[in-house]
PDB file as gemmi writes it, atoms N, CA and C in Angstrom:
CRYST1    1.000    1.000    1.000  90.00  90.00  90.00 P 1                      
ATOM      1  N   MET A   1      71.169 181.337  66.975  1.00  0.00           N  
ATOM      2  CA  MET A   1      72.190 180.619  67.532  1.00  0.00           C  
ATOM      3  C   MET A   1      71.555 179.094  67.847  1.00  0.00           C  
ATOM      4  N   GLN A   2      72.299 178.260  67.724  1.00  0.00           N  
ATOM      5  CA  GLN A   2      71.850 176.755  67.796  1.00  0.00           C  
ATOM      6  C   GLN A   2      71.670 176.274  69.269  1.00  0.00           C  
ATOM      7  N   ASP A   3      70.474 175.364  69.612  1.00  0.00           N  
ATOM      8  CA  ASP A   3      70.394 174.859  70.638  1.00  0.00           C  
ATOM      9  C   ASP A   3      71.355 173.509  70.826  1.00  0.00           C  
ATOM     10  N   ILE A   4      72.140 173.515  71.922  1.00  0.00           N  
ATOM     11  CA  ILE A   4      73.244 172.640  72.005  1.00  0.00           C  
ATOM     12  C   ILE A   4      72.766 171.143  72.280  1.00  0.00           C  
ATOM     13  N   ASN A   5      71.261 170.981  72.406  1.00  0.00           N  
ATOM     14  CA  ASN A   5      70.582 169.712  72.456  1.00  0.00           C  
ATOM     15  C   ASN A   5      70.233 169.266  71.237  1.00  0.00           C  
ATOM     16  N   THR A   6      70.208 169.879  69.960  1.00  0.00           N  
ATOM     17  CA  THR A   6      69.979 169.023  68.738  1.00  0.00           C  
ATOM     18  C   THR A   6      71.065 169.149  67.816  1.00  0.00           C  
ATOM     19  N   ASP A   7      70.987 168.337  66.851  1.00  0.00           N  
ATOM     20  CA  ASP A   7      72.158 168.539  65.946  1.00  0.00           C  
ATOM     21  C   ASP A   7      71.824 169.393  65.049  1.00  0.00           C  
ATOM     22  N   PRO A   8      72.650 169.923  64.014  1.00  0.00           N  
ATOM     23  CA  PRO A   8      72.580 171.264  63.070  1.00  0.00           C  
ATOM     24  C   PRO A   8      71.323 171.243  62.376  1.00  0.00           C  
ATOM     25  N   ASN A   9      70.548 170.159  62.048  1.00  0.00           N  
ATOM     26  CA  ASN A   9      69.390 170.070  61.113  1.00  0.00           C  
ATOM     27  C   ASN A   9      68.390 170.053  62.196  1.00  0.00           C  
ATOM     28  N   ASN A  10      68.162 170.374  63.537  1.00  0.00           N  
ATOM     29  CA  ASN A  10      67.345 170.470  64.428  1.00  0.00           C  
ATOM     30  C   ASN A  10      66.600 168.957  64.554  1.00  0.00           C  
ATOM     31  N   HIS A  11      67.204 167.701  64.419  1.00  0.00           N  
ATOM     32  CA  HIS A  11      66.770 166.405  64.468  1.00  0.00           C  
ATOM     33  C   HIS A  11      66.691 166.209  65.791  1.00  0.00           C  
ATOM     34  N   THR A  12      66.469 164.900  66.266  1.00  0.00           N  
ATOM     35  CA  THR A  12      66.401 164.126  67.272  1.00  0.00           C  
ATOM     36  C   THR A  12      67.478 164.908  68.213  1.00  0.00           C  
ATOM     37  N   PRO A  13      67.093 165.194  69.275  1.00  0.00           N  
ATOM     38  CA  PRO A  13      67.726 165.718  70.471  1.00  0.00           C  
ATOM     39  C   PRO A  13      68.987 164.722  70.811  1.00  0.00           C  
ATOM     40  N   TYR A  14      70.359 165.338  71.057  1.00  0.00           N  
ATOM     41  CA  TYR A  14      71.338 164.413  71.358  1.00  0.00           C  
ATOM     42  C   TYR A  14      71.324 163.375  72.521  1.00  0.00           C  
ATOM     43  N   VAL A  15      70.387 163.728  73.429  1.00  0.00           N  
ATOM     44  CA  VAL A  15      70.260 162.907  74.699  1.00  0.00           C  
ATOM     45  C   VAL A  15      69.306 162.036  74.128  1.00  0.00           C  
ATOM     46  N   HIS A  16      68.541 161.822  73.438  1.00  0.00           N  
ATOM     47  CA  HIS A  16      67.523 160.853  73.101  1.00  0.00           C  
ATOM     48  C   HIS A  16      68.444 160.076  72.140  1.00  0.00           C  
ATOM     49  N   ARG A  17      69.317 160.514  71.270  1.00  0.00           N  
ATOM     50  CA  ARG A  17      70.210 159.825  70.293  1.00  0.00           C  
ATOM     51  C   ARG A  17      71.340 159.118  71.250  1.00  0.00           C  
ATOM     52  N   SER A  18      71.505 159.579  72.320  1.00  0.00           N  
ATOM     53  CA  SER A  18      72.465 158.812  72.991  1.00  0.00           C  
ATOM     54  C   SER A  18      71.981 157.534  73.727  1.00  0.00           C  
ATOM     55  N   LYS A  19      70.682 157.702  73.919  1.00  0.00           N  
ATOM     56  CA  LYS A  19      70.039 156.547  74.721  1.00  0.00           C  
ATOM     57  C   LYS A  19      69.714 155.362  73.671  1.00  0.00           C  
ATOM     58  N   ILE A  20      69.491 155.837  72.385  1.00  0.00           N  
ATOM     59  CA  ILE A  20      69.445 154.901  71.335  1.00  0.00           C  
ATOM     60  C   ILE A  20      70.489 154.197  70.677  1.00  0.00           C  
ATOM     61  N   LEU A  21      71.950 154.875  70.786  1.00  0.00           N  
ATOM     62  CA  LEU A  21      73.028 154.426  70.633  1.00  0.00           C  
ATOM     63  C   LEU A  21      73.495 153.359  72.020  1.00  0.00           C  
ATOM     64  N   ALA A  22      73.224 153.731  72.963  1.00  0.00           N  
ATOM     65  CA  ALA A  22      73.209 153.133  74.289  1.00  0.00           C  
ATOM     66  C   ALA A  22      72.616 151.638  74.093  1.00  0.00           C  
ATOM     67  N   ILE A  23      71.573 151.461  73.413  1.00  0.00           N  
ATOM     68  CA  ILE A  23      70.770 150.563  73.325  1.00  0.00           C  
ATOM     69  C   ILE A  23      70.998 149.615  72.001  1.00  0.00           C  
ATOM     70  N   THR A  24      71.363 150.251  71.039  1.00  0.00           N  
ATOM     71  CA  THR A  24      71.811 149.933  69.714  1.00  0.00           C  
ATOM     72  C   THR A  24      73.268 149.137  69.760  1.00  0.00           C  
ATOM     73  N   THR A  25      74.143 149.684  70.388  1.00  0.00           N  
ATOM     74  CA  THR A  25      75.610 148.885  70.521  1.00  0.00           C  
ATOM     75  C   THR A  25      75.390 147.785  71.191  1.00  0.00           C  
ATOM     76  N   PRO A  26      74.784 147.633  72.507  1.00  0.00           N  
ATOM     77  CA  PRO A  26      74.852 146.335  73.003  1.00  0.00           C  
ATOM     78  C   PRO A  26      74.002 145.166  72.129  1.00  0.00           C  
ATOM     79  N   HIS A  27      72.933 145.689  71.461  1.00  0.00           N  
ATOM     80  CA  HIS A  27      72.234 144.947  70.608  1.00  0.00           C  
ATOM     81  C   HIS A  27      73.184 144.154  69.761  1.00  0.00           C  
ATOM     82  N   ILE A  28      73.996 145.128  68.773  1.00  0.00           N  
ATOM     83  CA  ILE A  28      74.782 144.550  67.932  1.00  0.00           C  
ATOM     84  C   ILE A  28      75.907 143.651  68.449  1.00  0.00           C  
ATOM     85  N   ALA A  29      76.267 143.760  69.641  1.00  0.00           N  
ATOM     86  CA  ALA A  29      77.225 142.953  70.228  1.00  0.00           C  
ATOM     87  C   ALA A  29      76.572 141.591  70.652  1.00  0.00           C  
ATOM     88  N   CYS A  30      75.107 141.877  70.774  1.00  0.00           N  
ATOM     89  CA  CYS A  30      74.711 140.564  71.313  1.00  0.00           C  
ATOM     90  C   CYS A  30      74.250 139.674  69.801  1.00  0.00           C  
ATOM     91  N   LEU A  31      74.180 140.420  69.127  1.00  0.00           N  
ATOM     92  CA  LEU A  31      73.604 139.657  67.561  1.00  0.00           C  
ATOM     93  C   LEU A  31      74.862 139.297  67.062  1.00  0.00           C  
ATOM     94  N   ASN A  32      75.831 139.706  67.370  1.00  0.00           N  
ATOM     95  CA  ASN A  32      77.438 139.005  66.937  1.00  0.00           C  
ATOM     96  C   ASN A  32      77.740 138.000  67.785  1.00  0.00           C  
ATOM     97  N   GLY A  33      77.302 137.548  69.061  1.00  0.00           N  
ATOM     98  CA  GLY A  33      77.674 136.586  69.776  1.00  0.00           C  
ATOM     99  C   GLY A  33      78.343 137.406  70.961  1.00  0.00           C  
ATOM    100  N   ASP A  34      78.908 138.479  71.021  1.00  0.00           N  
ATOM    101  CA  ASP A  34      79.677 138.968  71.735  1.00  0.00           C  
ATOM    102  C   ASP A  34      78.788 139.411  73.415  1.00  0.00           C  
ATOM    103  N   LEU A  35      78.583 138.305  73.920  1.00  0.00           N  
ATOM    104  CA  LEU A  35      77.559 138.606  75.215  1.00  0.00           C  
ATOM    105  C   LEU A  35      78.095 139.146  76.122  1.00  0.00           C  
ATOM    106  N   SER A  36      79.662 139.343  76.306  1.00  0.00           N  
ATOM    107  CA  SER A  36      80.409 139.796  77.417  1.00  0.00           C  
ATOM    108  C   SER A  36      80.268 141.298  77.324  1.00  0.00           C  
ATOM    109  N   THR A  37      80.416 141.774  75.941  1.00  0.00           N  
ATOM    110  CA  THR A  37      80.610 143.341  75.676  1.00  0.00           C  
ATOM    111  C   THR A  37      79.344 143.664  75.686  1.00  0.00           C  
ATOM    112  N   ALA A  38      78.107 142.916  75.321  1.00  0.00           N  
ATOM    113  CA  ALA A  38      76.681 143.443  75.256  1.00  0.00           C  
ATOM    114  C   ALA A  38      76.425 143.826  77.183  1.00  0.00           C  
ATOM    115  N   GLU A  39      77.008 142.679  77.792  1.00  0.00           N  
ATOM    116  CA  GLU A  39      76.614 142.729  79.242  1.00  0.00           C  
ATOM    117  C   GLU A  39      77.347 144.084  79.696  1.00  0.00           C  
ATOM    118  N   GLY A  40      78.682 144.026  79.590  1.00  0.00           N  
ATOM    119  CA  GLY A  40      79.309 145.128  80.043  1.00  0.00           C  
ATOM    120  C   GLY A  40      78.747 146.459  79.638  1.00  0.00           C  
ATOM    121  N   LEU A  41      78.246 146.851  78.475  1.00  0.00           N  
ATOM    122  CA  LEU A  41      77.699 148.083  77.894  1.00  0.00           C  
ATOM    123  C   LEU A  41      76.806 148.481  78.821  1.00  0.00           C  
ATOM    124  N   LEU A  42      75.722 147.219  78.726  1.00  0.00           N  
ATOM    125  CA  LEU A  42      74.439 147.656  79.546  1.00  0.00           C  
ATOM    126  C   LEU A  42      74.838 147.868  80.866  1.00  0.00           C  
ATOM    127  N   THR A  43      75.666 146.999  81.673  1.00  0.00           N  
ATOM    128  CA  THR A  43      76.099 147.441  82.989  1.00  0.00           C  
ATOM    129  C   THR A  43      76.339 148.954  82.939  1.00  0.00           C  
ATOM    130  N   GLN A  44      77.169 149.354  82.138  1.00  0.00           N  
ATOM    131  CA  GLN A  44      77.860 150.607  82.349  1.00  0.00           C  
ATOM    132  C   GLN A  44      76.357 151.702  82.262  1.00  0.00           C  
ATOM    133  N   ASP A  45      75.660 151.520  81.180  1.00  0.00           N  
ATOM    134  CA  ASP A  45      74.510 152.166  81.214  1.00  0.00           C  
ATOM    135  C   ASP A  45      73.500 152.299  82.499  1.00  0.00           C  
ATOM    136  N   ILE A  46      73.379 151.307  82.961  1.00  0.00           N  
ATOM    137  CA  ILE A  46      72.785 150.810  84.186  1.00  0.00           C  
ATOM    138  C   ILE A  46      73.111 151.713  85.275  1.00  0.00           C  
ATOM    139  N   ASN A  47      74.312 151.624  85.356  1.00  0.00           N  
ATOM    140  CA  ASN A  47      75.270 152.443  86.493  1.00  0.00           C  
ATOM    141  C   ASN A  47      75.154 153.855  86.094  1.00  0.00           C  
ATOM    142  N   THR A  48      75.145 154.326  84.920  1.00  0.00           N  
ATOM    143  CA  THR A  48      74.923 155.883  84.737  1.00  0.00           C  
ATOM    144  C   THR A  48      73.279 156.208  84.938  1.00  0.00           C  
ATOM    145  N   SER A  49      72.243 155.295  84.476  1.00  0.00           N  
ATOM    146  CA  SER A  49      71.081 155.681  84.812  1.00  0.00           C  
ATOM    147  C   SER A  49      70.273 154.433  85.264  1.00  0.00           C  
ATOM    148  N   PRO A  50      70.309 154.672  86.510  1.00  0.00           N  
ATOM    149  CA  PRO A  50      69.916 153.210  87.414  1.00  0.00           C  
ATOM    150  C   PRO A  50      68.587 153.036  87.427  1.00  0.00           C  
ATOM    151  N   ASN A  51      67.570 154.013  87.113  1.00  0.00           N  
ATOM    152  CA  ASN A  51      66.039 153.854  87.036  1.00  0.00           C  
ATOM    153  C   ASN A  51      65.849 153.911  85.360  1.00  0.00           C  
ATOM    154  N   TYR A  52      66.439 153.638  84.563  1.00  0.00           N  
ATOM    155  CA  TYR A  52      66.136 153.435  83.075  1.00  0.00           C  
ATOM    156  C   TYR A  52      66.116 152.017  82.988  1.00  0.00           C  
ATOM    157  N   HIS A  53      64.693 151.649  83.490  1.00  0.00           N  
ATOM    158  CA  HIS A  53      64.236 150.142  83.121  1.00  0.00           C  
ATOM    159  C   HIS A  53      64.666 149.337  81.889  1.00  0.00           C  
ATOM    160  N   THR A  54      64.533 149.917  80.720  1.00  0.00           N  
ATOM    161  CA  THR A  54      64.899 149.242  79.661  1.00  0.00           C  
ATOM    162  C   THR A  54      66.250 148.209  79.574  1.00  0.00           C  
ATOM    163  N   SER A  55      67.245 149.150  80.091  1.00  0.00           N  
ATOM    164  CA  SER A  55      68.661 148.548  80.186  1.00  0.00           C  
ATOM    165  C   SER A  55      68.434 147.386  80.957  1.00  0.00           C  
ATOM    166  N   TYR A  56      67.695 147.410  81.933  1.00  0.00           N  
ATOM    167  CA  TYR A  56      67.333 146.146  82.904  1.00  0.00           C  
ATOM    168  C   TYR A  56      67.106 144.968  82.220  1.00  0.00           C  
ATOM    169  N   ALA A  57      66.298 145.417  81.441  1.00  0.00           N  
ATOM    170  CA  ALA A  57      65.559 144.501  80.292  1.00  0.00           C  
ATOM    171  C   ALA A  57      66.377 143.773  79.657  1.00  0.00           C  
ATOM    172  N   HIS A  58      67.106 144.481  78.936  1.00  0.00           N  
ATOM    173  CA  HIS A  58      68.089 144.263  77.993  1.00  0.00           C  
ATOM    174  C   HIS A  58      69.273 143.082  78.372  1.00  0.00           C  
ATOM    175  N   ARG A  59      69.781 143.731  79.735  1.00  0.00           N  
ATOM    176  CA  ARG A  59      70.513 142.846  80.406  1.00  0.00           C  
ATOM    177  C   ARG A  59      70.115 141.508  80.668  1.00  0.00           C  
ATOM    178  N   SER A  60      69.011 141.561  80.972  1.00  0.00           N  
ATOM    179  CA  SER A  60      68.521 140.512  81.774  1.00  0.00           C  
ATOM    180  C   SER A  60      68.074 139.410  80.363  1.00  0.00           C  
ATOM    181  N   PHE A  61      67.935 139.766  79.257  1.00  0.00           N  
ATOM    182  CA  PHE A  61      68.070 138.758  78.035  1.00  0.00           C  
ATOM    183  C   PHE A  61      69.378 138.417  77.609  1.00  0.00           C  
ATOM    184  N   VAL A  62      70.347 139.287  77.881  1.00  0.00           N  
ATOM    185  CA  VAL A  62      71.611 138.785  77.502  1.00  0.00           C  
ATOM    186  C   VAL A  62      72.090 137.864  78.568  1.00  0.00           C  
ATOM    187  N   MET A  63      71.624 137.884  79.819  1.00  0.00           N  
ATOM    188  CA  MET A  63      72.088 136.882  80.752  1.00  0.00           C  
ATOM    189  C   MET A  63      71.545 135.638  80.555  1.00  0.00           C  
ATOM    190  N   ALA A  64      70.545 135.626  79.992  1.00  0.00           N  
ATOM    191  CA  ALA A  64      69.677 134.376  79.645  1.00  0.00           C  
ATOM    192  C   ALA A  64      70.326 133.950  78.788  1.00  0.00           C  
ATOM    193  N   ARG A  65      70.795 134.460  77.709  1.00  0.00           N  
ATOM    194  CA  ARG A  65      71.454 134.070  76.390  1.00  0.00           C  
ATOM    195  C   ARG A  65      72.821 133.073  76.951  1.00  0.00           C  
ATOM    196  N   LYS A  66      73.335 134.040  78.085  1.00  0.00           N  
ATOM    197  CA  LYS A  66      74.662 133.167  78.653  1.00  0.00           C  
ATOM    198  C   LYS A  66      74.158 132.145  79.521  1.00  0.00           C  
ATOM    199  N   CYS A  67      72.960 131.659  79.773  1.00  0.00           N  
ATOM    200  CA  CYS A  67      72.373 130.728  80.738  1.00  0.00           C  
ATOM    201  C   CYS A  67      72.706 131.093  82.210  1.00  0.00           C  
ATOM    202  N   ASP A  68      72.757 132.292  82.473  1.00  0.00           N  
ATOM    203  CA  ASP A  68      73.008 132.852  83.854  1.00  0.00           C  
ATOM    204  C   ASP A  68      71.736 133.198  84.537  1.00  0.00           C  
ATOM    205  N   TRP A  69      70.757 132.148  84.615  1.00  0.00           N  
ATOM    206  CA  TRP A  69      69.474 132.284  85.002  1.00  0.00           C  
ATOM    207  C   TRP A  69      69.070 132.938  85.929  1.00  0.00           C  
ATOM    208  N   ASP A  70      69.961 133.061  87.295  1.00  0.00           N  
ATOM    209  CA  ASP A  70      69.677 133.501  88.520  1.00  0.00           C  
ATOM    210  C   ASP A  70      70.037 135.357  88.325  1.00  0.00           C  
ATOM    211  N   ARG A  71      71.005 135.482  87.317  1.00  0.00           N  
ATOM    212  CA  ARG A  71      71.254 137.125  87.197  1.00  0.00           C  
ATOM    213  C   ARG A  71      70.086 137.724  86.164  1.00  0.00           C  
ATOM    214  N   ALA A  72      69.583 136.656  85.460  1.00  0.00           N  
ATOM    215  CA  ALA A  72      68.599 137.296  84.365  1.00  0.00           C  
ATOM    216  C   ALA A  72      67.468 137.473  85.309  1.00  0.00           C  
ATOM    217  N   LEU A  73      66.783 136.596  85.979  1.00  0.00           N  
ATOM    218  CA  LEU A  73      65.941 136.845  86.874  1.00  0.00           C  
ATOM    219  C   LEU A  73      66.224 138.142  87.695  1.00  0.00           C  
ATOM    220  N   LEU A  74      67.292 138.210  88.240  1.00  0.00           N  
ATOM    221  CA  LEU A  74      67.239 139.506  89.161  1.00  0.00           C  
ATOM    222  C   LEU A  74      67.137 140.776  88.432  1.00  0.00           C  
ATOM    223  N   ASP A  75      67.835 140.634  87.183  1.00  0.00           N  
ATOM    224  CA  ASP A  75      67.436 142.177  86.106  1.00  0.00           C  
ATOM    225  C   ASP A  75      65.969 142.324  85.753  1.00  0.00           C  
ATOM    226  N   ALA A  76      65.415 141.244  85.659  1.00  0.00           N  
ATOM    227  CA  ALA A  76      64.203 141.371  85.253  1.00  0.00           C  
ATOM    228  C   ALA A  76      63.183 141.698  86.236  1.00  0.00           C  
ATOM    229  N   ILE A  77      63.346 141.161  87.731  1.00  0.00           N  
ATOM    230  CA  ILE A  77      62.825 141.815  89.068  1.00  0.00           C  
ATOM    231  C   ILE A  77      63.285 143.465  88.811  1.00  0.00           C  
ATOM    232  N   LYS A  78      64.503 143.629  88.857  1.00  0.00           N  
ATOM    233  CA  LYS A  78      64.870 145.193  89.166  1.00  0.00           C  
ATOM    234  C   LYS A  78      64.248 145.923  87.911  1.00  0.00           C  
ATOM    235  N   LYS A  79      63.918 145.385  86.740  1.00  0.00           N  
ATOM    236  CA  LYS A  79      63.325 146.031  85.509  1.00  0.00           C  
ATOM    237  C   LYS A  79      61.966 146.458  86.022  1.00  0.00           C  
ATOM    238  N   THR A  80      61.354 145.495  86.495  1.00  0.00           N  
ATOM    239  CA  THR A  80      59.758 145.667  86.874  1.00  0.00           C  
ATOM    240  C   THR A  80      59.693 147.019  88.149  1.00  0.00           C  
ATOM    241  N   PHE A  81      60.796 146.637  88.956  1.00  0.00           N  
ATOM    242  CA  PHE A  81      60.677 147.765  90.240  1.00  0.00           C  
ATOM    243  C   PHE A  81      60.869 148.862  89.712  1.00  0.00           C  
ATOM    244  N   SER A  82      62.291 149.202  88.727  1.00  0.00           N  
ATOM    245  CA  SER A  82      62.484 150.213  88.132  1.00  0.00           C  
ATOM    246  C   SER A  82      61.478 150.914  87.287  1.00  0.00           C  
ATOM    247  N   ALA A  83      60.631 150.172  86.401  1.00  0.00           N  
ATOM    248  CA  ALA A  83      59.519 150.496  85.865  1.00  0.00           C  
ATOM    249  C   ALA A  83      58.179 151.164  86.613  1.00  0.00           C  
ATOM    250  N   VAL A  84      58.072 150.577  87.640  1.00  0.00           N  
ATOM    251  CA  VAL A  84      57.142 150.799  88.938  1.00  0.00           C  
ATOM    252  C   VAL A  84      57.415 152.003  89.533  1.00  0.00           C  
ATOM    253  N   ALA A  85      58.685 152.218  89.744  1.00  0.00           N  
ATOM    254  CA  ALA A  85      59.137 153.226  90.399  1.00  0.00           C  
ATOM    255  C   ALA A  85      58.988 154.925  89.602  1.00  0.00           C  
ATOM    256  N   HIS A  86      59.488 154.414  88.245  1.00  0.00           N  
ATOM    257  CA  HIS A  86      59.409 155.612  87.087  1.00  0.00           C  
ATOM    258  C   HIS A  86      57.934 156.106  87.112  1.00  0.00           C  
ATOM    259  N   THR A  87      56.955 155.007  86.936  1.00  0.00           N  
ATOM    260  CA  THR A  87      55.340 155.599  86.626  1.00  0.00           C  
ATOM    261  C   THR A  87      54.890 156.370  87.908  1.00  0.00           C  
ATOM    262  N   ILE A  88      55.538 155.740  89.117  1.00  0.00           N  
ATOM    263  CA  ILE A  88      54.853 156.437  90.322  1.00  0.00           C  
ATOM    264  C   ILE A  88      55.513 157.819  90.512  1.00  0.00           C  
ATOM    265  N   ALA A  89      56.620 157.822  90.108  1.00  0.00           N  
ATOM    266  CA  ALA A  89      57.309 159.319  90.269  1.00  0.00           C  
ATOM    267  C   ALA A  89      56.909 160.329  89.080  1.00  0.00           C  
ATOM    268  N   ASN A  90      56.168 159.731  87.954  1.00  0.00           N  
ATOM    269  CA  ASN A  90      55.675 160.754  86.823  1.00  0.00           C  
ATOM    270  C   ASN A  90      54.317 160.774  87.218  1.00  0.00           C  
TER     271      ASN A  90                                                      
END                                                                             
């Protein structure tokens, strides 16, 4: 019986792949200049996993590209505190 957390070939767990997809899709949107879509996707990811500090860092980058410096700084700060909290918890 196959483990439901892996694909049929026992490759990367689906959960891990979903995190990769969550980062790759906003990345592609950002490269294509669709910063609003990138921001929206990263915001969804943050709402789903508020302690996943990488999404804050990526959204901070997107906000900087949009010249929204205040929100870029806020996300950079949230990224730092999220990463510290994750380190302490583990």
